[in-house]
C-alpha positions in Angstrom: -6.0 -2.4 12.8 -7.9 -5.7 13.0 -4.9 -7.4 14.6 -4.9 -4.9 17.4 -8.7 -5.0 17.7 -8.8 -8.8 18.0 -7.3 -8.5 21.5 -10.0 -6.1 22.6 -13.1 -7.4 20.8 -12.2 -10.9 19.8 -14.2 -12.4 16.9 -16.8 -9.7 17.5 -14.9 -7.7 14.8 -16.6 -9.9 12.2 -19.8 -8.0 13.0 -18.2 -4.5 12.7 -17.5 -2.4 9.7 -14.1 -0.8 9.4 -15.5 2.7 10.2 -17.2 1.4 13.4 -14.0 -0.2 14.5 -11.8 2.8 13.6 -14.2 5.0 15.7 -13.4 2.8 18.7 -9.7 2.9 18.1 -8.5 6.5 18.0 -5.1 5.7 16.5 -6.8 4.2 13.4 -9.7 6.7 13.0 -8.5 8.2 9.7 -9.1 7.6 6.0 -5.9 5.5 5.7 -7.4 2.6 7.7 -11.0 2.6 6.3 -12.6 1.5 3.1 -14.2 3.9 0.6 -17.8 4.9 1.3 -19.3 2.5 -1.3 -18.0 -0.3 0.9 -19.4 1.2 4.0 -21.6 -1.8 4.7 -18.9 -4.4 4.4 -18.0 -6.0 7.7 -14.6 -7.7 8.3 -14.4 -10.4 5.6 -10.9 -12.0 5.8 -10.8 -15.7 6.9 -9.7 -16.6 10.4 -6.1 -17.7 9.8 -5.3 -14.4 8.2 -6.7 -12.6 11.2 -4.8 -14.8 13.6 -1.5 -14.0 11.7 -1.9 -10.3 12.1 -3.2 -10.7 15.7 0.0 -12.6 16.7 2.1 -10.1 14.8 0.6 -7.1 16.7 0.9 -9.0 20.0 4.6 -9.4 19.4 4.9 -5.7 18.5 2.0 -3.8 20.1 1.5 0.0 19.8 -1.3 1.4 17.6 0.3 4.8 17.2 3.7 3.6 16.2 4.7 3.7 12.5 7.3 1.1 13.4 4.5 -1.4 13.8 3.6 -1.0 10.1 7.3 -1.7 9.2 7.3 -4.7 11.5 4.3 -6.2 9.8 5.7 -5.6 6.3 9.0 -7.1 7.5 7.3 -10.3 8.5 5.5 -10.4 5.2 8.8 -9.9 3.3 10.3 -12.9 5.3 7.3 -15.0 4.2 7.8 -13.7 0.6 11.4 -14.9 0.7 10.3 -18.3 1.9 7.9 -18.4 -1.1 10.8 -17.9 -3.4 12.6 -20.9 -1.8 9.5 -23.0 -2.2 9.2 -22.0 -5.8 12.8 -22.9 -6.4 12.2 -26.3 -4.8 9.3 -27.0 -7.1 11.2 -25.8 -10.2 14.3 -27.8 -9.3 16.7 -27.8 -12.3 14.2 -26.1 -14.5 15.1 -22.8 -13.0 18.6 -23.3 -14.6 17.6 -24.9 -17.9 14.1 -23.7 -18.9 13.2 -20.2 -19.9 9.6 -20.2 -18.7 10.7 -21.2 -15.2 13.0 -18.2 -15.0 10.2 -15.9 -16.3 7.8 -17.2 -13.8 10.3 -16.9 -10.9 11.0 -13.3 -12.0 7.3 -12.5 -12.3 6.6 -13.8 -8.8 9.6 -11.9 -7.5 8.1 -8.6 -8.6 4.5 -9.5 -7.6 5.5 -10.8 -4.1 7.7 -7.8 -3.4 4.8 -5.5 -4.2 2.4 -7.4 -2.1 4.7 -7.7 1.0 7.0 -4.7 1.1 4.7 -2.4 -1.0 1.2 -3.4 -0.1 1.5 -5.1 3.3 -1.2 -7.6 2.1 -1.6 -11.2 3.2 -1.3 -12.7 -0.2 2.3 -13.8 0.6 0.9 -15.8 3.6 -1.8 -17.5 1.5 0.8 -18.2 -1.3 3.3 -19.6 1.3 0.8 -22.2 2.6 -0.5 -22.9 -0.9 3.1 -23.6 -2.1 3.7 -25.8 1.0 0.7 -27.8 0.0 1.9 -28.3 -3.5 5.4 -29.2 -2.4 4.0 -31.8 0.1 1.6 -33.1 -2.6 4.5 -33.5 -5.1 6.5 -35.4 -2.5 3.7 -37.9 -1.9 2.5 -36.4 1.5 -1.0 -35.6 0.5 -2.4 -35.5 4.0 0.1 -32.9 5.2 -0.5 -31.0 1.9 -4.3 -30.9 2.5 -3.7 -29.6 6.1 -1.5 -26.8 4.8 -4.0 -26.1 2.0 -6.8 -25.8 4.6 -4.8 -23.1 6.4 -4.2 -21.4 3.0 -7.9 -21.2 2.3 -8.4 -19.7 5.7 -6.0 -16.9 4.8 -7.5 -16.2 1.3 -10.1 -18.2 -0.6 -8.3 -18.6 -3.9 -5.9 -21.5 -2.8 -9.0 -23.7 -2.8 -8.5 -24.3 -6.5 -5.7 -26.7 -5.6 -8.1 -28.9 -3.6 -9.4 -31.0 -6.6 -5.8 -31.7 -7.7 -4.7 -33.2 -4.3 -8.1 -34.9 -3.8 -7.8 -36.8 -7.1 -4.4 -38.0 -6.0 -5.6 -39.1 -2.5 -9.3 -38.7 -1.7 -8.8 -39.8 1.9 -6.4 -36.9 2.5 -9.4 -34.5 2.4 -10.0 -35.5 6.0 -6.9 -33.4 7.0 -8.3 -30.5 5.0 -11.5 -30.7 7.1 -9.5 -31.0 10.3 -7.6 -27.8 9.6 -10.9 -26.0 8.7 -11.9 -26.4 12.4 -10.1 -23.2 12.9 -12.9 -21.5 11.1 -15.8 -23.9 11.8 -15.5 -23.7 15.6 -15.7 -19.8 15.8 -18.6 -20.0 13.3 -20.6 -22.6 15.2 -19.9 -21.6 18.8 -18.7 -18.0 18.9 -21.2 -16.5 16.5 -18.7 -15.3 13.9 -20.4 -13.7 11.0 -19.0 -14.4 7.5 -21.8 -12.6 5.6 -19.4 -10.1 3.8 -17.0 -12.9 2.8 -20.0 -14.9 1.4 -21.5 -12.0 -0.5 -18.0 -11.3 -2.0 -17.5 -15.0 -2.9 -21.0 -15.5 -4.2 -20.7 -12.4 -6.4 -23.8 -10.6 -5.0 -24.5 -6.9 -5.7 -25.1 -6.4 -1.9 -21.3 -6.4 -1.5 -20.9 -3.2 -3.5 -22.8 -1.2 -6.1 -19.5 -0.7 -7.9 -18.2 -3.1 -10.4 -14.4 -2.9 -10.5 -13.7 -5.8 -12.8 -13.3 -4.4 -16.4 -13.6 -7.9 -17.8 -17.0 -8.6 -16.1 -19.6 -9.4 -18.9 -22.4 -8.1 -16.7 -21.2 -4.5 -17.6 -22.9 -5.2 -21.0 -26.4 -4.9 -19.6 -25.8 -3.3 -16.2 -23.0 -0.8 -16.1 -23.7 1.3 -12.9 -24.6 4.9 -13.4 -22.9 6.5 -10.4 -24.4 9.9 -11.1 -27.9 8.8 -10.0 -29.1 8.2 -6.5 -30.0 5.4 -6.1 -27.5 3.9 -8.5 -29.0 3.2 -11.9 -27.8 0.9 -14.7 -27.4 1.2 -18.4 -26.6 -0.9 -21.5 -23.0 -0.7 -22.8 -22.2 -3.3 -25.6 -18.4 -2.6 -25.8 -18.1 -4.2 -22.3 -18.4 -7.6 -24.1 -15.2 -7.1 -26.1 -12.8 -8.6 -23.4 -15.0 -11.7 -23.2 -15.1 -12.1 -27.0 -11.3 -11.9 -27.2 -10.8 -14.3 -24.3 -13.2 -16.9 -25.8 -11.5 -16.6 -29.2 -8.1 -17.1 -27.6 -9.2 -20.1 -25.6 -10.8 -21.8 -28.7 -7.5 -21.3 -30.5 -5.2 -22.7 -27.8 -7.3 -25.2 -25.7 -6.4 -28.1 -28.0 -3.0 -28.5 -26.3 -4.8 -29.3 -23.0 -7.5 -31.7 -24.4 -6.7 -35.4 -23.7 -6.6 -37.9 -26.5 -9.1 -40.7 -26.6 -6.5 -43.4 -25.9 -5.5 -41.6 -22.7 -8.8 -42.8 -21.2 -8.6 -46.4 -22.3 -8.2 -49.1 -19.6 -8.3 -46.6 -16.7 -10.6 -46.5 -13.7 -13.1 -43.6 -13.3 -10.8 -41.6 -10.9 -7.8 -42.0 -13.3 -9.9 -40.8 -16.2 -10.8 -37.7 -14.3 -7.1 -37.1 -13.5 -6.4 -37.0 -17.2 -8.6 -33.9 -17.4 -6.4 -32.1 -14.8 -4.4 -30.0 -17.3 -7.7 -28.8 -18.9 -9.1 -27.9 -15.4 -6.0 -25.8 -14.6 -6.0 -24.1 -18.0 -9.7 -23.1 -17.6 -9.1 -21.6 -14.1 -8.2 -18.0 -15.1 -11.6 -17.7 -16.7 -13.0 -17.4 -13.1 -11.7 -13.9 -13.1 -14.2 -12.9 -15.8 -17.1 -14.1 -13.6 -16.6 -11.8 -10.5 -17.8 -8.2 -10.2 -14.9 -7.4 -7.8 -11.4 -8.2 -9.2 -8.5 -5.9 -8.2 -5.3 -5.8 -10.4 -3.2 -8.0 -8.2 -5.9 -10.8 -8.3 -4.5 -11.6 -11.8 -1.5 -13.5 -10.3 -3.6 -15.4 -7.7 -3.8 -18.4 -10.0 -0.2 -18.2 -11.2 1.1 -20.7 -8.6 -1.2 -23.5 -10.0 1.3 -23.7 -12.9 3.1 -26.4 -11.0 0.3 -28.8 -11.7 1.6 -29.1 -15.3 4.1 -31.7 -16.1 4.4 -30.7 -19.7 6.6 -27.6 -20.4 4.5 -26.6 -23.5 1.4 -26.5 -21.3 3.2 -24.4 -18.7 4.3 -21.9 -21.3 0.7 -21.8 -22.7 -0.6 -21.1 -19.2 1.8 -18.2 -18.8 0.6 -16.8 -22.1 -3.0 -17.1 -20.9 -2.3 -15.2 -17.7 -0.6 -12.5 -19.8 -3.6 -12.3 -22.1 -6.0 -12.0 -19.2 -3.8 -9.2 -17.7 -3.9 -7.3 -21.1 -7.7 -7.8 -21.3 -8.0 -6.3 -17.8 -6.3 -3.1 -18.9 -8.1 -3.1 -22.3 -11.4 -3.6 -20.4 -10.9 -0.3 -18.6 -10.5 1.4 -22.0 -13.6 -0.3 -23.3 -15.7 1.2 -20.5 -13.6 4.3 -19.7 -16.4 6.7 -18.9 -17.7 4.4 -16.1 -14.3 3.7 -14.6 -13.2 7.3 -14.6 -16.5 8.3 -12.9 -15.7 6.5 -9.7 -13.7 3.3 -9.5 -10.4 4.6 -10.9 -10.2 7.8 -8.7 -11.2 5.7 -5.7 -8.4 3.2 -6.4 -5.9 6.0 -6.8 -7.1 7.4 -3.5 -5.6 4.3 -1.7 -2.1 5.8 -2.4 -2.3 8.2 0.5 1.1 9.9 -0.2 -0.2 11.5 -3.4 2.4 12.0 -6.1 5.2 11.0 -3.7 3.8 7.5 -4.1 5.2 7.6 -7.7 8.7 8.2 -6.3 8.5 5.2 -4.0 7.1 3.0 -6.8 9.8 4.2 -9.1 12.5 3.5 -6.6 11.1 0.0 -5.8 10.8 -0.7 -9.6 14.4 0.4 -10.1 15.9 -1.7 -7.3 13.7 -4.7 -8.4 15.1 -4.4 -11.9 18.7 -4.2 -10.7 18.3 -7.3 -8.4 16.4 -9.2 -11.1 19.0 -8.4 -13.7 21.8 -9.5 -11.3 19.9 -12.8 -10.6 19.2 -13.4 -14.3 22.9 -12.7 -15.2 24.1 -15.2 -12.6 21.8 -18.0 -13.9 22.6 -17.3 -17.6 26.3 -17.3 -16.8 25.9 -20.7 -15.0 23.9 -22.0 -17.9 26.5 -20.9 -20.4 29.3 -22.5 -18.4 27.4 -25.8 -18.2 26.9 -25.6 -22.0 30.6 -25.1 -22.6 31.4 -28.0 -20.3 29.0 -30.3 -22.2 30.5 -29.3 -25.5 34.0 -30.0 -24.2 33.0 -33.4 -22.8 31.4 -34.2 -26.2 34.7 -33.5 -27.8 36.4 -36.0 -25.4 38.2 -33.3 -23.4 38.8 -33.8 -19.7 37.1 -31.1 -17.6 38.6 -30.4 -14.2 
């Protein structure tokens, strides 16, 4: 909808709510293209590069009333998702053959990326693609190009910004290229009157974004769980809301030692090098950000998964995957801890996004079945290759000639 609207209203859509815009575009004036009523004051909030991507896509395949346009957009996102798999394979290198955690991560991203592109039609695959490009370039010693790609990633979604300190510590001067790429957002903001108020209120975690709290791990539910039965919305005390935070803190205290540098790691190093030693700890603490925000949807849990490539140590990478798994379980457990609030509004509204009703379950089941088959075939291929390589190594160790 916003891609089509850009060619009519330009950057003026940043000052419109989705309902205002849908009212001006008859083909989109339905509940499928608008947010729930509790987000009625939210104007367009996605960064500029994400808007440009969908604008170009709809320019290549115009036609507001055509269902084929929806398939075209999902097709483009699936292509991007496949490129992401290639970039992940480039970063993993031989680990994808030899290390179990690498295969687990690849498989997890396969399922997540397929759901975001083919299933959801969201622009996470685009942000991930640019984020992965930035990490690949950084690993290859091209920090400037990596910072430029990272700037575009941040202008698709905000979360790739967590990679900025990693590249900055490697090459502070490369941040110039990050700022240059950010001109795509800075120029419309300074000279075209683009309004990023909704994005800022979302990022700064203000209640003006929405009276709802959809993050079941959010500690603020302890003292201010919204009472959606009152008008205006009231708030009440709910101590069980602190359980996810308590479990997370206990888990971190038990596991963080692996990421703490030793005293000798700091000896004889310059200030910048000493800060670099803390990089694994910084990455390990990142998922804790998800407990801070009022608004965290389920798929946000994998936003920080890609940062795993900052680890050089396999044990640290495995520990990071365990942490992401724990956070995901806490997200689900948090819903149970505050069940009466979530069933009173947030959960029914979330399920309302599946506009095909119970038929959605058929589609999800089919997608899950096909994903399981393709992943099983991929896993069998890799394990067969690994087993063959193991037999060859054993034969060579016995002094046999392998042809």
